[in-house]
Backbone as CSV, one residue per row, in Angstrom:
resi,resn,N_x,N_y,N_z,CA_x,CA_y,CA_z,C_x,C_y,C_z
1,MET,0.613,-1.136,0.109,-0.035,-0.021,-0.194,0.856,1.116,-0.027
2,LYS,0.631,2.054,-0.855,1.208,3.475,-0.948,0.401,4.546,-0.147
3,SER,1.074,5.285,0.647,0.493,6.525,1.080,1.444,7.923,1.163
4,ILE,0.964,8.791,1.916,1.540,10.107,1.567,2.175,10.503,3.231
5,HIS,3.606,10.370,3.126,4.345,10.300,4.595,4.639,11.626,4.829
6,ALA,4.898,12.729,3.782,5.275,13.852,4.239,4.624,14.723,3.105
7,ALA,4.230,15.945,3.566,3.755,16.843,2.831,3.968,18.335,3.138
8,MET,4.020,19.172,1.866,4.326,20.829,2.276,3.526,21.383,1.373
9,TYR,2.804,22.601,1.754,2.157,23.462,1.159,3.112,24.224,-0.088
10,VAL,2.618,24.089,-1.357,3.229,24.952,-2.169,2.205,25.546,-3.196
11,GLU,2.513,27.024,-3.659,1.614,27.816,-4.445,2.336,27.833,-5.806
12,LYS,1.237,28.187,-6.908,1.740,28.548,-8.133,2.691,29.905,-8.156
13,VAL,3.515,29.958,-9.225,4.328,31.106,-9.459,4.040,31.142,-11.195
14,ASP,4.394,32.572,-11.358,3.905,33.239,-12.481,5.238,32.623,-13.448
15,LEU,4.053,31.513,-14.637,5.208,30.946,-15.543,6.016,31.898,-16.568
16,SER,5.610,32.977,-16.598,6.006,34.142,-17.437,7.363,34.966,-16.761
17,LEU,7.489,34.396,-15.719,8.865,34.992,-15.226,10.014,34.524,-15.735
18,PRO,11.114,35.324,-16.044,12.113,34.848,-16.777,12.906,33.882,-16.078
19,GLY,13.297,32.643,-16.782,14.206,31.758,-15.743,13.163,30.816,-15.213
20,SER,11.888,30.487,-15.191,10.907,29.624,-14.554,10.567,28.506,-15.590
21,SER,10.223,27.625,-15.003,9.925,26.500,-15.627,8.632,25.753,-15.345
22,GLU,8.355,24.624,-15.724,7.276,24.129,-15.318,7.356,23.447,-13.974
23,TYR,8.410,23.004,-13.577,8.642,22.605,-12.112,8.320,23.763,-11.214
24,ASP,9.201,25.078,-11.698,8.930,26.230,-10.723,7.356,26.438,-10.697
25,PHE,6.714,26.267,-11.546,5.110,26.721,-11.508,4.556,26.316,-9.971
26,PHE,5.037,25.332,-9.284,4.568,24.665,-8.142,5.171,25.159,-7.185
27,ILE,6.489,25.167,-7.258,7.400,25.746,-5.826,7.829,27.065,-5.757
28,ASP,7.244,27.158,-4.598,7.404,28.718,-4.039,7.659,28.510,-2.410
29,ASN,8.380,29.291,-1.745,8.820,28.986,-0.639,8.960,27.668,-0.153
30,PHE,9.620,26.849,-1.075,9.889,25.545,-0.685,10.381,24.939,0.412
31,SER,11.239,26.020,0.660,12.180,25.591,2.208,11.636,26.037,3.501
32,SER,10.422,26.901,3.399,9.979,27.434,4.573,9.389,26.116,5.501
33,MET,9.835,26.372,6.683,9.296,25.119,7.494,8.090,25.583,7.833
34,GLU,7.423,26.880,8.006,5.738,27.010,8.307,5.144,26.517,7.239
35,MET,5.671,25.957,5.898,4.698,25.669,4.923,4.487,24.094,5.167
36,TRP,5.191,23.392,6.007,5.115,21.718,6.404,3.541,21.833,6.660
37,ALA,3.024,20.359,6.300,1.788,19.746,6.593,1.893,19.316,7.566
38,ASP,0.820,19.550,8.648,0.688,19.013,10.060,-0.119,17.600,9.936
39,ARG,-0.162,16.799,10.855,-0.743,15.462,10.985,-2.182,15.345,10.372
40,SER,-3.024,16.445,10.865,-4.263,16.465,10.271,-4.288,16.746,8.641
41,ASP,-3.479,17.536,8.262,-3.272,17.667,6.920,-2.881,16.355,6.006
42,LEU,-1.931,15.443,6.853,-1.727,14.310,6.350,-2.659,13.405,6.172
43,ALA,-3.582,13.326,7.096,-4.705,12.354,7.415,-5.887,12.681,6.319
44,GLU,-5.969,13.972,6.072,-6.806,14.600,5.144,-6.250,13.995,3.712
45,LEU,-4.857,14.277,3.598,-4.194,14.033,2.258,-4.391,12.537,1.785
46,ASN,-3.938,11.877,2.775,-4.445,10.196,2.773,-5.662,10.077,2.422
47,ASN,-6.710,10.355,3.059,-7.919,10.121,2.941,-8.488,10.248,1.557
48,GLU,-8.021,11.576,0.888,-8.451,12.029,-0.366,-7.559,10.917,-1.478
49,LEU,-6.347,10.599,-1.102,-5.575,9.617,-1.875,-6.302,8.127,-2.051
50,GLU,-6.731,7.894,-0.852,-7.574,6.313,-0.814,-8.862,6.538,-1.238
51,THR,-9.539,7.716,-1.391,-10.652,7.735,-2.262,-10.914,8.022,-3.227
52,SER,-9.825,8.422,-4.019,-9.288,8.817,-5.648,-9.882,10.065,-5.722
53,LYS,-9.907,10.933,-4.567,-10.317,12.343,-4.844,-8.919,13.255,-4.939
54,LEU,-7.973,12.980,-4.499,-6.709,13.823,-4.883,-6.786,13.829,-6.280
55,LYS,-6.199,15.197,-6.864,-5.754,14.979,-8.109,-4.359,15.103,-8.232
56,ILE,-3.378,14.302,-8.637,-2.191,14.455,-8.986,-1.715,15.162,-10.165
57,ILE,-1.051,16.498,-9.894,-0.844,17.363,-10.958,0.500,16.719,-11.697
58,LYS,1.697,16.315,-11.170,2.994,15.914,-11.752,3.552,15.311,-10.815
59,GLU,4.509,14.349,-11.381,5.472,13.590,-10.622,6.623,14.893,-10.625
60,ILE,7.713,14.617,-9.587,8.563,15.561,-9.543,9.996,14.674,-9.825
61,PRO,10.464,14.843,-10.752,11.918,14.125,-11.081,12.741,13.993,-9.411
62,LYS,13.052,12.667,-9.661,13.810,11.923,-8.450,14.897,12.882,-7.954
63,ASP,15.743,13.348,-8.482,16.924,14.131,-8.213,16.833,15.873,-7.912
64,ALA,15.145,15.901,-8.048,14.959,17.445,-8.125,14.580,17.640,-6.580
65,SER,14.040,16.619,-5.669,13.384,16.910,-4.533,13.458,15.725,-3.696
66,HIS,13.125,15.870,-2.162,12.690,14.949,-1.365,11.229,14.500,-1.807
67,TYR,10.408,15.534,-2.405,8.901,14.989,-2.537,8.926,14.157,-4.201
68,THR,8.040,13.555,-3.871,7.772,12.654,-5.332,6.585,13.239,-6.039
69,HIS,5.594,14.093,-5.867,4.442,14.521,-6.653,4.229,15.891,-5.675
70,ILE,3.349,16.632,-7.112,2.516,17.641,-6.801,1.189,17.425,-6.770
71,VAL,0.156,17.587,-5.775,-1.278,17.129,-5.914,-1.938,18.253,-5.401
72,GLN,-3.171,18.437,-5.833,-4.067,19.221,-5.528,-5.528,18.771,-4.538
73,MET,-5.754,19.214,-3.517,-7.003,18.664,-2.862,-8.261,19.256,-3.476
74,THR,-9.313,18.609,-3.046,-10.524,19.020,-3.427,-10.809,20.598,-2.963
75,GLY,-10.407,21.189,-2.252,-10.447,22.308,-1.844,-9.612,23.324,-2.646
76,GLY,-8.602,22.865,-3.567,-7.974,23.904,-4.480,-6.564,23.758,-3.955
77,VAL,-6.162,23.511,-2.877,-4.635,23.529,-2.054,-3.893,22.610,-2.578
78,TYR,-2.544,23.192,-3.189,-1.516,22.501,-3.542,-0.584,22.034,-2.566
79,PHE,-0.129,20.696,-2.629,0.963,20.268,-1.917,1.976,19.574,-2.550
80,ALA,3.205,19.699,-2.323,4.322,18.701,-2.672,4.346,17.472,-1.683
81,VAL,4.134,16.250,-2.249,4.057,15.228,-1.206,5.286,13.978,-1.602
82,LEU,5.225,13.467,-0.401,6.344,12.033,-0.805,5.513,10.907,-0.669
83,ILE,5.097,10.259,-1.337,4.213,9.168,-1.377,5.325,7.679,-1.811
84,LYS,4.974,7.008,-0.777,5.898,5.672,-0.776,5.115,4.667,-0.359
85,ASP,5.700,3.395,0.042,5.030,2.090,0.292,5.201,2.254,1.807
86,GLY,4.115,1.579,2.558,3.653,1.670,3.828,2.756,2.873,4.259
87,ASP,2.143,2.274,5.494,1.193,3.371,6.043,1.985,4.348,6.969
88,TRP,1.401,5.394,6.713,1.831,6.666,7.018,1.664,6.591,8.584
89,ILE,0.749,6.030,8.957,0.843,6.149,10.648,1.707,5.317,11.211
90,ASP,2.673,4.591,10.579,3.395,3.833,10.945,4.504,4.784,11.346
91,GLN,4.991,5.504,10.746,5.834,6.510,11.072,5.793,7.540,12.248
92,LEU,4.458,7.601,12.546,4.318,8.373,13.635,4.318,7.920,14.919
93,HIS,4.390,6.424,15.007,4.584,5.581,16.185,6.060,5.223,16.403
94,SER,6.746,5.400,14.950,8.076,5.050,15.242,8.953,6.264,15.624
95,SER,8.648,7.698,15.497,9.215,8.745,15.922,9.114,8.990,17.134
């Protein structure tokens, strides 16, 4: 089973800016700690993933980030997420 183990809020940036790329379109304030998702966000993201409501916008190249995908929740909020094997709840009990 795959689940979302980590997430960070991301915002769209203007692609018309010089030097911007498709990847930059979603990465804004990517290293800002206050943008990290909390446990309730992870629970909601995983619920939407399990019920096929989560929209996967794109895969992130493996060498570009710790995160694997850009997703959009039903409310329109974008996240960079780490989707990997295992239950995300297990990591909460091991930390």
